[in-house]
Wavefront OBJ file of the C-alpha trace (Angstrom):
o trace
v 232.304 134.641 290.447
v 234.394 132.229 287.821
v 236.691 133.563 285.840
v 235.252 134.491 282.430
v 238.292 132.631 280.357
v 237.856 129.685 282.651
v 234.033 129.450 281.528
v 234.885 129.791 277.944
v 237.361 126.798 278.428
v 234.965 124.678 280.610
v 232.006 125.331 277.867
v 234.541 124.317 275.110
v 235.714 121.201 276.841
v 232.336 120.200 277.850
v 230.201 121.268 274.798
v 232.209 121.446 271.705
v 235.313 119.255 271.598
v 235.884 116.268 269.748
v 237.933 113.486 270.439
v 240.968 115.119 268.601
v 240.450 118.394 270.928
v 239.864 116.476 274.008
v 243.558 114.728 273.469
v 244.980 118.266 272.831
v 243.408 119.523 276.013
v 244.592 116.777 278.129
v 248.026 117.219 276.729
v 247.873 120.844 277.557
v 246.805 119.875 281.316
v 249.541 117.492 281.902
v 251.969 120.024 280.597
v 250.569 122.712 282.834
v 250.659 120.169 285.762
v 254.111 119.734 285.090
v 255.246 123.455 284.693
v 253.387 124.214 287.839
v 255.273 121.484 289.794
v 258.642 122.375 288.460
v 258.388 126.229 289.056
v 256.690 125.726 292.648
v 253.361 126.779 291.659
v 251.503 129.341 289.578
v 252.864 132.017 291.774
v 256.544 131.334 290.394
v 255.332 130.620 286.808
v 256.223 133.314 284.294
v 253.217 135.137 282.672
v 254.177 136.186 279.452
v 251.540 138.906 279.214
v 252.727 140.247 282.289
v 256.187 140.096 281.037
v 255.541 141.820 277.995
v 253.769 144.680 279.806
v 256.728 145.197 281.984
v 259.028 145.083 279.196
v 256.886 147.692 277.373
v 257.001 149.806 280.620
v 260.959 149.237 281.058
v 261.757 150.429 277.375
v 259.011 153.025 277.316
v 257.672 151.501 274.309
v 254.415 153.153 272.839
v 253.456 150.464 270.372
v 254.286 152.371 267.312
v 257.131 153.183 264.891
v 257.584 156.690 266.528
v 257.496 155.180 269.953
v 259.762 152.411 269.137
v 261.937 155.067 267.397
v 261.734 157.428 270.629
v 262.604 154.547 272.911
v 265.810 153.567 270.702
v 266.826 157.131 270.826
v 266.595 157.486 274.332
v 268.763 154.299 274.798
v 271.218 155.703 272.322
v 271.371 158.614 274.732
v 272.006 156.907 277.818
v 274.692 154.721 275.780
v 276.548 158.065 274.827
v 276.219 159.785 278.137
v 277.682 156.668 279.985
v 280.539 156.078 277.289
v 281.204 159.587 276.496
v 280.529 161.524 279.483
v 282.788 164.581 278.485
v 280.126 165.309 275.535
v 277.952 168.303 276.331
v 274.216 167.486 276.337
v 274.016 169.283 272.843
v 277.075 167.218 271.443
v 275.225 164.028 272.738
v 271.743 165.065 271.343
v 273.630 166.151 267.875
v 275.244 162.574 267.909
v 271.927 160.838 268.610
v 270.756 162.656 265.722
v 273.367 161.378 263.504
v 272.552 157.649 264.281
v 269.142 157.711 264.709
v 267.510 160.738 262.830
v 263.909 161.536 263.512
v 261.540 160.384 261.032
v 261.184 162.943 258.314
v 264.312 164.562 259.114
v 267.179 164.018 256.544
v 269.837 161.871 258.127
v 273.038 163.866 258.677
v 276.313 161.984 258.388
v 279.659 162.578 257.053
v 280.581 160.220 254.292
v 284.333 161.110 254.918
v 286.727 158.395 255.913
v 287.885 158.897 259.636
v 291.740 159.370 258.514
v 290.676 162.220 256.170
v 288.232 163.614 258.587
v 290.755 163.900 261.589
v 293.176 165.601 258.916
v 290.667 168.039 257.906
v 289.739 169.009 261.544
v 293.745 169.250 262.410
v 294.090 171.944 259.337
v 290.845 173.748 259.812
v 291.980 174.033 263.675
v 295.663 175.325 262.882
v 294.336 177.687 260.280
v 291.527 179.212 263.029
v 294.071 179.354 265.558
v 296.649 181.118 263.110
v 299.327 178.386 263.436
v 299.023 176.977 259.746
v 302.073 178.258 257.585
v 301.230 180.386 254.732
v 302.458 177.941 252.067
v 300.032 174.981 253.193
v 296.961 177.465 253.156
v 297.987 178.840 249.591
v 298.366 175.159 248.457
v 294.838 173.946 249.975
v 293.377 177.509 248.581
v 294.588 176.540 244.951
v 293.395 173.121 245.297
v 290.050 173.610 247.120
v 289.277 177.356 246.611
v 287.649 178.428 250.023
v 288.859 175.336 251.916
v 287.785 176.604 255.476
v 284.401 177.194 254.525
v 284.171 173.909 252.567
v 285.695 172.135 255.225
v 283.287 173.365 257.973
v 280.280 172.699 255.754
v 281.346 169.190 255.349
v 281.888 168.510 259.172
v 279.108 166.812 260.854
v 277.321 168.877 263.383
v 278.721 167.453 266.404
v 282.326 167.815 265.219
v 281.553 171.450 264.638
v 280.425 171.898 268.166
v 283.448 170.493 269.456
v 285.633 172.717 267.345
v 283.830 175.730 268.454
v 284.214 174.855 272.016
v 287.856 174.220 271.422
v 288.262 177.243 269.623
v 286.279 179.511 272.372
v 288.649 178.092 274.986
v 285.662 176.151 276.490
v 287.803 172.925 276.304
v 291.678 172.120 276.769
v 293.583 170.360 273.995
v 293.311 166.817 275.551
v 289.699 166.984 275.822
v 289.156 168.305 272.441
v 291.042 165.150 271.162
v 289.124 162.726 273.201
v 285.654 164.375 272.156
v 286.705 164.439 268.795
v 287.792 160.656 268.718
v 284.676 159.636 270.492
v 282.534 161.285 267.881
v 284.398 160.136 264.906
v 284.099 156.525 266.212
v 280.474 156.820 267.268
l 1 2 3 4 5 6 7 8 9 10 11 12 13 14 15 16 17 18 19 20 21 22 23 24 25 26 27 28 29 30 31 32 33 34 35 36 37 38 39 40 41 42 43 44 45 46 47 48 49 50 51 52 53 54 55 56 57 58 59 60 61 62 63 64 65 66 67 68 69 70 71 72 73 74 75 76 77 78 79 80 81 82 83 84 85 86 87 88 89 90 91 92 93 94 95 96 97 98 99 100 101 102 103 104 105 106 107 108 109 110 111 112 113 114 115 116 117 118 119 120 121 122 123 124 125 126 127 128 129 130 131 132 133 134 135 136 137 138 139 140 141 142 143 144 145 146 147 148 149 150 151 152 153 154 155 156 157 158 159 160 161 162 163 164 165 166 167 168 169 170 171 172 173 174 175 176 177 178 179 180 181 182 183 184 185 186
């Protein structure tokens, strides 16, 4: 049984081509023969449709904006797991959500400069551990009111999770600093 595409091409060439079309077909045949000889036959010649299907499967794309967003989110999670394995699954997911929010969800992010954010984290942790001197606490309260609550609300969710783990003793000081720096840089 003949390939339906071949039948269509042959019908076009034999029954409907004008002289200009025949020249185009002839040029295409010459190019295809050259490609076949360069690539060692049709077995080794790249098939664009097959390659697109394979790439789509590889990246798990569903062909929609939501599918593309999900693929990008999965890729971001793989990068976070690879580059920051010290982050918990929840922290990695929170960081991914900050980078690539689900459609329809408001994007969470800190508009605070990294230096200011680090300073706020240090002050908050010192206060929470009872290590802040009373004068600094009074000064912050005079300037900002209920500063611990304001700081907490200003922290991105991933930062709050890391601080919570540290204050609960689930991670040590070195790991705390590494995770905070990773979260701020990302």
